[in-house]
TORKOL-4160 file (C-alpha; in steps of 0.2 Angstrom, whole numbers, padded with zeros to 4 digits, m for minus):
358
<pt num="1" X="0062" Y="0027" Z="0229"/>
<pt num="2" X="0072" Y="0042" Z="0222"/>
<pt num="3" X="0072" Y="0041" Z="0203"/>
<pt num="4" X="0079" Y="0057" Z="0194"/>
<pt num="5" X="0074" Y="0050" Z="0177"/>
<pt num="6" X="0056" Y="0048" Z="0181"/>
<pt num="7" X="0046" Y="0059" Z="0170"/>
<pt num="8" X="0035" Y="0073" Z="0178"/>
<pt num="9" X="0017" Y="0072" Z="0173"/>
<pt num="10" X="0010" Y="0089" Z="0171"/>
<pt num="11" X="m0007" Y="0092" Z="0181"/>
<pt num="12" X="m0022" Y="0085" Z="0173"/>
<pt num="13" X="m0031" Y="0102" Z="0176"/>
<pt num="14" X="m0018" Y="0109" Z="0163"/>
<pt num="15" X="m0023" Y="0095" Z="0151"/>
<pt num="16" X="m0041" Y="0100" Z="0153"/>
<pt num="17" X="m0038" Y="0118" Z="0150"/>
<pt num="18" X="m0028" Y="0115" Z="0134"/>
<pt num="19" X="m0042" Y="0103" Z="0128"/>
<pt num="20" X="m0054" Y="0117" Z="0130"/>
<pt num="21" X="m0043" Y="0128" Z="0120"/>
<pt num="22" X="m0042" Y="0116" Z="0106"/>
<pt num="23" X="m0061" Y="0114" Z="0106"/>
<pt num="24" X="m0063" Y="0133" Z="0104"/>
<pt num="25" X="m0053" Y="0133" Z="0088"/>
<pt num="26" X="m0068" Y="0126" Z="0078"/>
<pt num="27" X="m0083" Y="0138" Z="0078"/>
<pt num="28" X="m0100" Y="0130" Z="0078"/>
<pt num="29" X="m0108" Y="0129" Z="0060"/>
<pt num="30" X="m0122" Y="0140" Z="0055"/>
<pt num="31" X="m0138" Y="0130" Z="0056"/>
<pt num="32" X="m0143" Y="0124" Z="0039"/>
<pt num="33" X="m0149" Y="0109" Z="0030"/>
<pt num="34" X="m0137" Y="0094" Z="0032"/>
<pt num="35" X="m0130" Y="0086" Z="0017"/>
<pt num="36" X="m0119" Y="0072" Z="0014"/>
<pt num="37" X="m0104" Y="0084" Z="0011"/>
<pt num="38" X="m0108" Y="0093" Z="0027"/>
<pt num="39" X="m0107" Y="0076" Z="0036"/>
<pt num="40" X="m0090" Y="0073" Z="0028"/>
<pt num="41" X="m0084" Y="0090" Z="0034"/>
<pt num="42" X="m0090" Y="0088" Z="0051"/>
<pt num="43" X="m0083" Y="0071" Z="0052"/>
<pt num="44" X="m0066" Y="0076" Z="0047"/>
<pt num="45" X="m0066" Y="0091" Z="0059"/>
<pt num="46" X="m0071" Y="0079" Z="0073"/>
<pt num="47" X="m0058" Y="0067" Z="0068"/>
<pt num="48" X="m0045" Y="0080" Z="0070"/>
<pt num="49" X="m0052" Y="0086" Z="0087"/>
<pt num="50" X="m0052" Y="0068" Z="0093"/>
<pt num="51" X="m0034" Y="0066" Z="0088"/>
<pt num="52" X="m0028" Y="0081" Z="0098"/>
<pt num="53" X="m0039" Y="0077" Z="0113"/>
<pt num="54" X="m0032" Y="0060" Z="0114"/>
<pt num="55" X="m0014" Y="0066" Z="0112"/>
<pt num="56" X="m0015" Y="0082" Z="0122"/>
<pt num="57" X="m0006" Y="0073" Z="0137"/>
<pt num="58" X="0008" Y="0068" Z="0127"/>
<pt num="59" X="0009" Y="0085" Z="0119"/>
<pt num="60" X="0010" Y="0093" Z="0136"/>
<pt num="61" X="0022" Y="0080" Z="0143"/>
<pt num="62" X="0033" Y="0084" Z="0128"/>
<pt num="63" X="0032" Y="0103" Z="0131"/>
<pt num="64" X="0037" Y="0100" Z="0149"/>
<pt num="65" X="0052" Y="0090" Z="0144"/>
<pt num="66" X="0058" Y="0104" Z="0134"/>
<pt num="67" X="0054" Y="0117" Z="0147"/>
<pt num="68" X="0062" Y="0119" Z="0164"/>
<pt num="69" X="0060" Y="0117" Z="0183"/>
<pt num="70" X="0068" Y="0126" Z="0198"/>
<pt num="71" X="0066" Y="0124" Z="0217"/>
<pt num="72" X="0063" Y="0140" Z="0226"/>
<pt num="73" X="0071" Y="0143" Z="0244"/>
<pt num="74" X="0055" Y="0137" Z="0252"/>
<pt num="75" X="0056" Y="0121" Z="0243"/>
<pt num="76" X="0042" Y="0124" Z="0231"/>
<pt num="77" X="0045" Y="0118" Z="0213"/>
<pt num="78" X="0041" Y="0131" Z="0199"/>
<pt num="79" X="0038" Y="0123" Z="0182"/>
<pt num="80" X="0040" Y="0132" Z="0166"/>
<pt num="81" X="0032" Y="0124" Z="0151"/>
<pt num="82" X="0040" Y="0126" Z="0133"/>
<pt num="83" X="0026" Y="0134" Z="0123"/>
<pt num="84" X="0035" Y="0128" Z="0106"/>
<pt num="85" X="0028" Y="0110" Z="0107"/>
<pt num="86" X="0010" Y="0116" Z="0111"/>
<pt num="87" X="0011" Y="0130" Z="0098"/>
<pt num="88" X="0017" Y="0118" Z="0085"/>
<pt num="89" X="0002" Y="0107" Z="0087"/>
<pt num="90" X="m0010" Y="0122" Z="0088"/>
<pt num="91" X="m0003" Y="0128" Z="0071"/>
<pt num="92" X="m0006" Y="0111" Z="0063"/>
<pt num="93" X="m0024" Y="0112" Z="0069"/>
<pt num="94" X="m0026" Y="0130" Z="0063"/>
<pt num="95" X="m0019" Y="0125" Z="0046"/>
<pt num="96" X="m0031" Y="0110" Z="0045"/>
<pt num="97" X="m0045" Y="0122" Z="0049"/>
<pt num="98" X="m0039" Y="0135" Z="0036"/>
<pt num="99" X="m0039" Y="0122" Z="0023"/>
<pt num="100" X="m0056" Y="0114" Z="0026"/>
<pt num="101" X="m0066" Y="0130" Z="0029"/>
<pt num="102" X="m0064" Y="0137" Z="0011"/>
<pt num="103" X="m0068" Y="0119" Z="0005"/>
<pt num="104" X="m0084" Y="0119" Z="0015"/>
<pt num="105" X="m0090" Y="0136" Z="0009"/>
<pt num="106" X="m0086" Y="0129" Z="m0009"/>
<pt num="107" X="m0097" Y="0114" Z="m0005"/>
<pt num="108" X="m0111" Y="0125" Z="0001"/>
<pt num="109" X="m0110" Y="0135" Z="m0016"/>
<pt num="110" X="m0110" Y="0120" Z="m0027"/>
<pt num="111" X="m0126" Y="0119" Z="m0038"/>
<pt num="112" X="m0135" Y="0104" Z="m0045"/>
<pt num="113" X="m0125" Y="0104" Z="m0061"/>
<pt num="114" X="m0108" Y="0101" Z="m0052"/>
<pt num="115" X="m0116" Y="0088" Z="m0041"/>
<pt num="116" X="m0121" Y="0079" Z="m0057"/>
<pt num="117" X="m0103" Y="0080" Z="m0062"/>
<pt num="118" X="m0099" Y="0068" Z="m0048"/>
<pt num="119" X="m0086" Y="0079" Z="m0040"/>
<pt num="120" X="m0081" Y="0072" Z="m0023"/>
<pt num="121" X="m0075" Y="0085" Z="m0012"/>
<pt num="122" X="m0075" Y="0073" Z="0003"/>
<pt num="123" X="m0059" Y="0066" Z="m0005"/>
<pt num="124" X="m0051" Y="0083" Z="m0005"/>
<pt num="125" X="m0056" Y="0086" Z="0013"/>
<pt num="126" X="m0049" Y="0069" Z="0018"/>
<pt num="127" X="m0033" Y="0072" Z="0009"/>
<pt num="128" X="m0031" Y="0090" Z="0017"/>
<pt num="129" X="m0033" Y="0081" Z="0034"/>
<pt num="130" X="m0020" Y="0068" Z="0030"/>
<pt num="131" X="m0008" Y="0081" Z="0024"/>
<pt num="132" X="m0009" Y="0091" Z="0040"/>
<pt num="133" X="m0004" Y="0076" Z="0049"/>
<pt num="134" X="0012" Y="0072" Z="0038"/>
<pt num="135" X="0029" Y="0077" Z="0044"/>
<pt num="136" X="0038" Y="0085" Z="0029"/>
<pt num="137" X="0055" Y="0079" Z="0037"/>
<pt num="138" X="0049" Y="0061" Z="0035"/>
<pt num="139" X="0045" Y="0063" Z="0016"/>
<pt num="140" X="0057" Y="0048" Z="0012"/>
<pt num="141" X="0045" Y="0037" Z="0021"/>
<pt num="142" X="0029" Y="0042" Z="0013"/>
<pt num="143" X="0018" Y="0029" Z="0005"/>
<pt num="144" X="0009" Y="0030" Z="m0011"/>
<pt num="145" X="m0007" Y="0037" Z="m0004"/>
<pt num="146" X="0003" Y="0049" Z="0008"/>
<pt num="147" X="0012" Y="0056" Z="m0007"/>
<pt num="148" X="m0005" Y="0058" Z="m0016"/>
<pt num="149" X="m0011" Y="0068" Z="m0001"/>
<pt num="150" X="0005" Y="0078" Z="0001"/>
<pt num="151" X="0004" Y="0084" Z="m0017"/>
<pt num="152" X="m0015" Y="0088" Z="m0015"/>
<pt num="153" X="m0019" Y="0077" Z="m0029"/>
<pt num="154" X="m0037" Y="0075" Z="m0025"/>
<pt num="155" X="m0039" Y="0094" Z="m0026"/>
<pt num="156" X="m0029" Y="0094" Z="m0042"/>
<pt num="157" X="m0040" Y="0081" Z="m0051"/>
<pt num="158" X="m0056" Y="0090" Z="m0048"/>
<pt num="159" X="m0050" Y="0103" Z="m0060"/>
<pt num="160" X="m0051" Y="0102" Z="m0079"/>
<pt num="161" X="m0034" Y="0096" Z="m0085"/>
<pt num="162" X="m0027" Y="0102" Z="m0102"/>
<pt num="163" X="m0020" Y="0090" Z="m0114"/>
<pt num="164" X="m0001" Y="0090" Z="m0113"/>
<pt num="165" X="0007" Y="0098" Z="m0128"/>
<pt num="166" X="0022" Y="0090" Z="m0137"/>
<pt num="167" X="0033" Y="0104" Z="m0129"/>
<pt num="168" X="0027" Y="0099" Z="m0111"/>
<pt num="169" X="0031" Y="0080" Z="m0115"/>
<pt num="170" X="0048" Y="0085" Z="m0121"/>
<pt num="171" X="0052" Y="0096" Z="m0106"/>
<pt num="172" X="0046" Y="0082" Z="m0094"/>
<pt num="173" X="0058" Y="0069" Z="m0103"/>
<pt num="174" X="0072" Y="0081" Z="m0103"/>
<pt num="175" X="0070" Y="0084" Z="m0084"/>
<pt num="176" X="0069" Y="0066" Z="m0081"/>
<pt num="177" X="0086" Y="0064" Z="m0089"/>
<pt num="178" X="0093" Y="0078" Z="m0078"/>
<pt num="179" X="0086" Y="0070" Z="m0063"/>
<pt num="180" X="0094" Y="0053" Z="m0067"/>
<pt num="181" X="0111" Y="0062" Z="m0070"/>
<pt num="182" X="0110" Y="0071" Z="m0053"/>
<pt num="183" X="0104" Y="0055" Z="m0044"/>
<pt num="184" X="0119" Y="0046" Z="m0050"/>
<pt num="185" X="0131" Y="0060" Z="m0045"/>
<pt num="186" X="0123" Y="0060" Z="m0028"/>
<pt num="187" X="0123" Y="0041" Z="m0026"/>
<pt num="188" X="0135" Y="0032" Z="m0039"/>
<pt num="189" X="0131" Y="0014" Z="m0044"/>
<pt num="190" X="0143" Y="0002" Z="m0036"/>
<pt num="191" X="0150" Y="m0013" Z="m0047"/>
<pt num="192" X="0136" Y="m0026" Z="m0049"/>
<pt num="193" X="0122" Y="m0014" Z="m0045"/>
<pt num="194" X="0107" Y="m0012" Z="m0057"/>
<pt num="195" X="0102" Y="0005" Z="m0063"/>
<pt num="196" X="0089" Y="0013" Z="m0051"/>
<pt num="197" X="0080" Y="0020" Z="m0066"/>
<pt num="198" X="0082" Y="0019" Z="m0085"/>
<pt num="199" X="0073" Y="0021" Z="m0102"/>
<pt num="200" X="0065" Y="0005" Z="m0108"/>
<pt num="201" X="0071" Y="0005" Z="m0126"/>
<pt num="202" X="0079" Y="0016" Z="m0140"/>
<pt num="203" X="0065" Y="0013" Z="m0152"/>
<pt num="204" X="0051" Y="0025" Z="m0156"/>
<pt num="205" X="0033" Y="0022" Z="m0162"/>
<pt num="206" X="0019" Y="0033" Z="m0170"/>
<pt num="207" X="0003" Y="0025" Z="m0163"/>
<pt num="208" X="m0013" Y="0027" Z="m0173"/>
<pt num="209" X="m0022" Y="0037" Z="m0159"/>
<pt num="210" X="m0023" Y="0055" Z="m0153"/>
<pt num="211" X="m0027" Y="0064" Z="m0137"/>
<pt num="212" X="m0044" Y="0072" Z="m0134"/>
<pt num="213" X="m0056" Y="0077" Z="m0119"/>
<pt num="214" X="m0066" Y="0062" Z="m0115"/>
<pt num="215" X="m0080" Y="0070" Z="m0105"/>
<pt num="216" X="m0082" Y="0064" Z="m0087"/>
<pt num="217" X="m0066" Y="0053" Z="m0089"/>
<pt num="218" X="m0055" Y="0068" Z="m0092"/>
<pt num="219" X="m0042" Y="0067" Z="m0105"/>
<pt num="220" X="m0041" Y="0051" Z="m0116"/>
<pt num="221" X="m0035" Y="0044" Z="m0132"/>
<pt num="222" X="m0046" Y="0041" Z="m0148"/>
<pt num="223" X="m0042" Y="0032" Z="m0164"/>
<pt num="224" X="m0034" Y="0044" Z="m0177"/>
<pt num="225" X="m0040" Y="0032" Z="m0191"/>
<pt num="226" X="m0049" Y="0015" Z="m0193"/>
<pt num="227" X="m0040" Y="0001" Z="m0184"/>
<pt num="228" X="m0042" Y="m0017" Z="m0188"/>
<pt num="229" X="m0044" Y="m0031" Z="m0176"/>
<pt num="230" X="m0027" Y="m0038" Z="m0171"/>
<pt num="231" X="m0017" Y="m0022" Z="m0176"/>
<pt num="232" X="m0004" Y="m0015" Z="m0165"/>
<pt num="233" X="m0011" Y="0001" Z="m0157"/>
<pt num="234" X="0003" Y="0006" Z="m0144"/>
<pt num="235" X="0020" Y="m0001" Z="m0138"/>
<pt num="236" X="0033" Y="0005" Z="m0126"/>
<pt num="237" X="0046" Y="0016" Z="m0133"/>
<pt num="238" X="0060" Y="0027" Z="m0129"/>
<pt num="239" X="0048" Y="0038" Z="m0119"/>
<pt num="240" X="0044" Y="0023" Z="m0107"/>
<pt num="241" X="0053" Y="0025" Z="m0090"/>
<pt num="242" X="0057" Y="0011" Z="m0078"/>
<pt num="243" X="0061" Y="0013" Z="m0059"/>
<pt num="244" X="0068" Y="m0002" Z="m0050"/>
<pt num="245" X="0069" Y="0007" Z="m0033"/>
<pt num="246" X="0053" Y="0014" Z="m0026"/>
<pt num="247" X="0063" Y="0028" Z="m0017"/>
<pt num="248" X="0070" Y="0034" Z="m0033"/>
<pt num="249" X="0053" Y="0036" Z="m0040"/>
<pt num="250" X="0048" Y="0045" Z="m0024"/>
<pt num="251" X="0063" Y="0057" Z="m0026"/>
<pt num="252" X="0058" Y="0060" Z="m0044"/>
<pt num="253" X="0041" Y="0066" Z="m0038"/>
<pt num="254" X="0048" Y="0078" Z="m0025"/>
<pt num="255" X="0061" Y="0084" Z="m0038"/>
<pt num="256" X="0046" Y="0088" Z="m0050"/>
<pt num="257" X="0036" Y="0096" Z="m0036"/>
<pt num="258" X="0050" Y="0108" Z="m0030"/>
<pt num="259" X="0058" Y="0110" Z="m0047"/>
<pt num="260" X="0054" Y="0129" Z="m0048"/>
<pt num="261" X="0057" Y="0132" Z="m0029"/>
<pt num="262" X="0050" Y="0128" Z="m0012"/>
<pt num="263" X="0038" Y="0143" Z="m0010"/>
<pt num="264" X="0020" Y="0139" Z="m0010"/>
<pt num="265" X="0017" Y="0148" Z="m0027"/>
<pt num="266" X="0031" Y="0138" Z="m0035"/>
<pt num="267" X="0026" Y="0120" Z="m0030"/>
<pt num="268" X="0020" Y="0110" Z="m0045"/>
<pt num="269" X="0006" Y="0099" Z="m0040"/>
<pt num="270" X="m0001" Y="0098" Z="m0057"/>
<pt num="271" X="0014" Y="0089" Z="m0065"/>
<pt num="272" X="0018" Y="0079" Z="m0050"/>
<pt num="273" X="0001" Y="0072" Z="m0048"/>
<pt num="274" X="0000" Y="0068" Z="m0066"/>
<pt num="275" X="0016" Y="0058" Z="m0065"/>
<pt num="276" X="0011" Y="0050" Z="m0049"/>
<pt num="277" X="m0006" Y="0043" Z="m0057"/>
<pt num="278" X="0003" Y="0039" Z="m0074"/>
<pt num="279" X="0014" Y="0027" Z="m0065"/>
<pt num="280" X="0010" Y="0008" Z="m0062"/>
<pt num="281" X="0019" Y="m0007" Z="m0055"/>
<pt num="282" X="0022" Y="m0023" Z="m0066"/>
<pt num="283" X="0034" Y="m0037" Z="m0069"/>
<pt num="284" X="0045" Y="m0035" Z="m0085"/>
<pt num="285" X="0047" Y="m0054" Z="m0086"/>
<pt num="286" X="0037" Y="m0069" Z="m0078"/>
<pt num="287" X="0042" Y="m0071" Z="m0061"/>
<pt num="288" X="0054" Y="m0056" Z="m0062"/>
<pt num="289" X="0056" Y="m0042" Z="m0049"/>
<pt num="290" X="0043" Y="m0028" Z="m0048"/>
<pt num="291" X="0046" Y="m0011" Z="m0056"/>
<pt num="292" X="0037" Y="0005" Z="m0058"/>
<pt num="293" X="0033" Y="0010" Z="m0076"/>
<pt num="294" X="0027" Y="0026" Z="m0083"/>
<pt num="295" X="0025" Y="0033" Z="m0101"/>
<pt num="296" X="0031" Y="0051" Z="m0104"/>
<pt num="297" X="0020" Y="0053" Z="m0119"/>
<pt num="298" X="0002" Y="0053" Z="m0124"/>
<pt num="299" X="0001" Y="0034" Z="m0120"/>
<pt num="300" X="m0002" Y="0039" Z="m0102"/>
<pt num="301" X="m0019" Y="0047" Z="m0107"/>
<pt num="302" X="m0026" Y="0030" Z="m0111"/>
<pt num="303" X="m0042" Y="0027" Z="m0100"/>
<pt num="304" X="m0048" Y="0011" Z="m0093"/>
<pt num="305" X="m0062" Y="m0001" Z="m0099"/>
<pt num="306" X="m0068" Y="m0017" Z="m0091"/>
<pt num="307" X="m0080" Y="m0031" Z="m0096"/>
<pt num="308" X="m0089" Y="m0027" Z="m0080"/>
<pt num="309" X="m0106" Y="m0019" Z="m0076"/>
<pt num="310" X="m0104" Y="0000" Z="m0076"/>
<pt num="311" X="m0089" Y="0001" Z="m0087"/>
<pt num="312" X="m0086" Y="0003" Z="m0105"/>
<pt num="313" X="m0079" Y="m0012" Z="m0114"/>
<pt num="314" X="m0060" Y="m0012" Z="m0118"/>
<pt num="315" X="m0056" Y="m0012" Z="m0136"/>
<pt num="316" X="m0037" Y="m0015" Z="m0135"/>
<pt num="317" X="m0027" Y="m0029" Z="m0125"/>
<pt num="318" X="m0010" Y="m0029" Z="m0118"/>
<pt num="319" X="0001" Y="m0042" Z="m0126"/>
<pt num="320" X="m0002" Y="m0059" Z="m0133"/>
<pt num="321" X="m0002" Y="m0077" Z="m0126"/>
<pt num="322" X="m0008" Y="m0071" Z="m0109"/>
<pt num="323" X="0008" Y="m0060" Z="m0106"/>
<pt num="324" X="0008" Y="m0041" Z="m0107"/>
<pt num="325" X="0025" Y="m0037" Z="m0116"/>
<pt num="326" X="0022" Y="m0018" Z="m0117"/>
<pt num="327" X="0012" Y="m0020" Z="m0133"/>
<pt num="328" X="m0006" Y="m0017" Z="m0135"/>
<pt num="329" X="m0017" Y="m0024" Z="m0149"/>
<pt num="330" X="m0035" Y="m0021" Z="m0155"/>
<pt num="331" X="m0047" Y="m0035" Z="m0150"/>
<pt num="332" X="m0060" Y="m0029" Z="m0162"/>
<pt num="333" X="m0061" Y="m0016" Z="m0176"/>
<pt num="334" X="m0060" Y="0002" Z="m0170"/>
<pt num="335" X="m0068" Y="0016" Z="m0180"/>
<pt num="336" X="m0059" Y="0033" Z="m0182"/>
<pt num="337" X="m0064" Y="0044" Z="m0167"/>
<pt num="338" X="m0068" Y="0030" Z="m0155"/>
<pt num="339" X="m0060" Y="0030" Z="m0138"/>
<pt num="340" X="m0046" Y="0018" Z="m0135"/>
<pt num="341" X="m0049" Y="0008" Z="m0119"/>
<pt num="342" X="m0038" Y="m0005" Z="m0110"/>
<pt num="343" X="m0041" Y="m0015" Z="m0094"/>
<pt num="344" X="m0027" Y="m0009" Z="m0083"/>
<pt num="345" X="m0027" Y="m0025" Z="m0073"/>
<pt num="346" X="m0019" Y="m0034" Z="m0088"/>
<pt num="347" X="m0003" Y="m0026" Z="m0084"/>
<pt num="348" X="m0004" Y="m0016" Z="m0068"/>
<pt num="349" X="m0003" Y="m0023" Z="m0051"/>
<pt num="350" X="m0014" Y="m0011" Z="m0043"/>
<pt num="351" X="m0011" Y="m0015" Z="m0025"/>
<pt num="352" X="0008" Y="m0018" Z="m0025"/>
<pt num="353" X="0014" Y="m0001" Z="m0020"/>
<pt num="354" X="0019" Y="m0008" Z="m0002"/>
<pt num="355" X="0030" Y="m0021" Z="m0011"/>
<pt num="356" X="0040" Y="m0006" Z="m0018"/>
<pt num="357" X="0042" Y="0002" Z="m0001"/>
<pt num="358" X="0028" Y="0014" Z="m0005"/>
């Protein structure tokens, strides 16, 4: 039966040769004592190779479809494969290798002091692998954790992070207002539509706490003076931002990331990753819709405490009467210099990102 739309399947020998080429891209490791991090590295590389080995047939079929075929006078069919499809996949694998190899050397060089600091380079390697698989043209579909990987946040958070200055907070808030203005120009609100993002209130508040470096937890907040049990410690202000649309929040992250330009040395992972992890999901009223919230001030530096084994106990609580209403109260006397800790689960819905389209 003649079917001119039937796809031609390139010879399996060609698949085999390309598979061999892919396997040659990753050189064998120098024999050495195996560590947990070595296993993680090898696992990620084998995971990548497995992906390309399993998909080599579809890659080559795609290259054939974008190539050409002609019939010679003797009736023999001559096929020309488009190299672009294969080259694109090879570039992705080379990129993954180039990102992981320096990380492996860094892991090999780590001394015992850094191991005690509990730096997890496995997360960095895993995110590099995920990022290599993401299509930049599909950015508007990225989930929360794909965004985390695309902005290289695992690599960003193994660094020592400085405490934001007042100028940096002010600049970030100013940029947010510029973003909202541009977003409304690009996509004006129709009658009856709710704002996609807005500032929670016009009120301000000077909390009795100050930022500091909190050891292994990174940046944190400590009491600037003695605080009595039941005293208001922190509340939402005109620096508290609400996003009602997950995609608008996603757009804000990309706007921050490419604020200075799209060249590699212009991208701002530091600020973007900060804003990403400073954001959380909650309901503003019981039974109300989910929204994304962030504080563009030092309130974002508050670390978590839990009444669970392995955690420091919290000393502030969100809200009263079992409802978190953007107000945080001391649940015991807090001495000056003591770190302020709150159980995030009192207000943040930690696994609800998919419900916001993320």
